[in-house]
Backbone bond lengths (Angstrom), bond angles and torsions (degrees), N, CA, C in turn:
res aa  C-N    CA-C-N  psi(-1)  N-CA   C-N-CA  omega(-1)  CA-C   N-CA-C  phi
1 M - - - 1.568 - - 1.449 111.87 -
2 Q 1.284 111.31 136.21 1.507 121.06 -177.15 1.552 107.05 -82.08
3 S 1.332 113.24 146.80 1.488 117.95 174.58 1.549 108.33 -79.31
4 D 1.335 113.02 162.52 1.525 116.27 172.94 1.597 113.82 -53.45
5 E 1.323 113.23 -38.30 1.445 118.81 178.46 1.525 111.95 -64.21
6 Q 1.356 113.95 -44.09 1.482 111.73 179.79 1.511 113.00 -67.63
7 L 1.309 116.23 -38.44 1.512 119.39 172.40 1.433 117.29 -57.97
8 C 1.393 117.24 -40.58 1.430 121.86 -178.70 1.594 107.25 -68.61
9 R 1.405 113.29 -43.29 1.480 117.03 -178.56 1.618 109.10 -61.54
10 R 1.281 115.81 -45.28 1.538 117.07 174.16 1.394 119.16 -56.24
11 A 1.337 116.30 -42.29 1.410 126.24 -177.39 1.591 107.02 -68.51
12 L 1.273 111.68 -39.38 1.549 118.26 -178.26 1.554 110.72 -67.10
13 E 1.305 114.09 -43.31 1.393 121.48 178.74 1.633 110.78 -65.08
14 G 1.321 113.96 -38.64 1.503 116.41 169.63 1.486 112.85 -59.82
15 A 1.358 116.24 -50.00 1.523 117.78 177.24 1.453 113.32 -56.53
16 A 1.401 116.96 -38.14 1.347 115.18 -177.09 1.590 112.86 -67.73
17 Q 1.291 112.20 -32.28 1.440 114.29 175.85 1.464 112.99 -73.55
18 L 1.348 122.90 -32.04 1.378 121.01 166.71 1.467 118.10 -58.16
19 V 1.401 117.51 -40.53 1.532 122.00 174.26 1.563 103.90 -62.86
20 E 1.209 121.83 -45.53 1.496 122.24 -178.46 1.574 109.94 -58.50
21 L 1.275 119.29 -45.03 1.441 126.15 -173.30 1.554 110.45 -79.62
22 Y 1.275 118.00 -42.78 1.401 122.45 -168.78 1.531 118.67 -117.02
23 G 1.277 112.01 -2.11 1.473 119.20 179.92 1.500 120.15 84.66
24 E 1.318 114.24 -168.34 1.461 123.81 -174.67 1.519 114.47 -57.85
25 E 1.236 118.01 -14.08 1.473 120.56 178.87 1.510 110.05 -55.52
26 F 1.276 116.59 -35.49 1.471 122.59 -175.84 1.522 115.28 -96.38
27 L 1.343 111.04 5.88 1.516 114.11 175.51 1.487 117.79 -63.10
28 P 1.301 120.33 -40.63 1.512 116.29 175.65 1.523 112.35 -61.47
29 L 1.277 122.49 -29.33 1.415 122.44 175.96 1.536 109.97 -68.75
30 F 1.270 114.33 -43.97 1.539 120.02 175.74 1.600 109.73 -57.89
31 L 1.277 114.47 -44.32 1.476 116.37 178.47 1.459 113.26 -65.87
32 R 1.276 123.90 -46.56 1.396 128.56 176.82 1.534 109.64 -56.34
33 L 1.319 118.27 -48.41 1.463 117.65 179.89 1.578 111.04 -67.95
34 E 1.261 117.82 -33.49 1.491 118.05 177.40 1.489 108.33 -64.49
35 E 1.324 118.27 -42.75 1.502 118.74 176.23 1.519 113.98 -58.40
36 E 1.352 112.26 -41.55 1.545 116.36 177.77 1.502 112.18 -64.94
37 L 1.290 120.05 -40.60 1.387 123.48 173.59 1.600 116.09 -56.75
38 E 1.415 112.41 -45.03 1.385 117.93 175.07 1.488 115.98 -67.75
39 K 1.301 117.57 -31.68 1.559 126.06 173.46 1.519 105.70 -63.60
40 T 1.318 115.53 -49.68 1.507 120.09 -173.25 1.571 109.07 -62.34
41 L 1.394 111.59 -40.48 1.513 113.03 -176.92 1.539 106.82 -74.38
42 G 1.286 120.12 -32.72 1.501 124.19 175.66 1.488 110.61 -58.09
43 Q 1.302 115.47 -46.51 1.515 117.96 -175.97 1.491 108.24 -67.33
44 R 1.316 119.21 -37.22 1.467 120.69 -173.78 1.477 106.55 -72.23
45 T 1.324 121.33 -39.15 1.446 119.24 179.10 1.519 110.17 -68.01
46 A 1.409 116.44 -37.61 1.430 116.45 174.35 1.504 115.58 -59.31
47 V 1.288 116.99 -46.86 1.457 119.69 171.79 1.484 113.04 -56.79
48 D 1.333 120.10 -39.30 1.489 117.10 -179.02 1.521 111.53 -68.09
49 R 1.418 111.68 -37.60 1.509 115.12 179.87 1.564 109.06 -67.15
50 A 1.288 120.27 -36.69 1.469 123.14 178.65 1.505 108.49 -62.24
51 L 1.330 115.11 -48.68 1.422 116.30 -174.91 1.518 111.55 -71.34
52 A 1.301 122.69 -32.90 1.426 125.36 174.86 1.552 108.59 -64.65
53 L 1.329 121.44 -41.15 1.342 121.70 177.35 1.517 115.27 -68.94
54 A 1.300 117.37 -31.84 1.388 123.42 179.04 1.568 108.64 -71.82
55 R 1.252 117.87 -41.98 1.493 118.56 174.80 1.399 114.66 -65.74
56 K 1.252 118.05 -35.11 1.588 124.59 -174.56 1.512 101.25 -71.68
57 G 1.335 122.74 -40.14 1.517 125.44 -173.13 1.537 113.98 -86.23
58 G 1.238 115.69 -9.33 1.485 116.87 178.97 1.448 111.05 88.64
59 R 1.246 119.43 -154.64 1.549 130.11 177.73 1.483 109.41 -58.83
60 A 1.290 115.18 147.13 1.511 121.82 170.97 1.524 102.96 -86.66
61 A 1.410 114.08 149.79 1.463 121.60 178.26 1.480 112.06 -70.12
């Protein structure tokens, strides 16, 4: 099963190819998918930061 990041990257690559083949008409799609990838990466790093802090601090009260 593919991760959200992998799915976003594949979709973004497809959108980039559409822009290359058919022009700027597909640019809004590319930009939207690019935002989704950044959002996905941001969520992942936030989870990583939270888990690192939890491990560093020990048990939660």
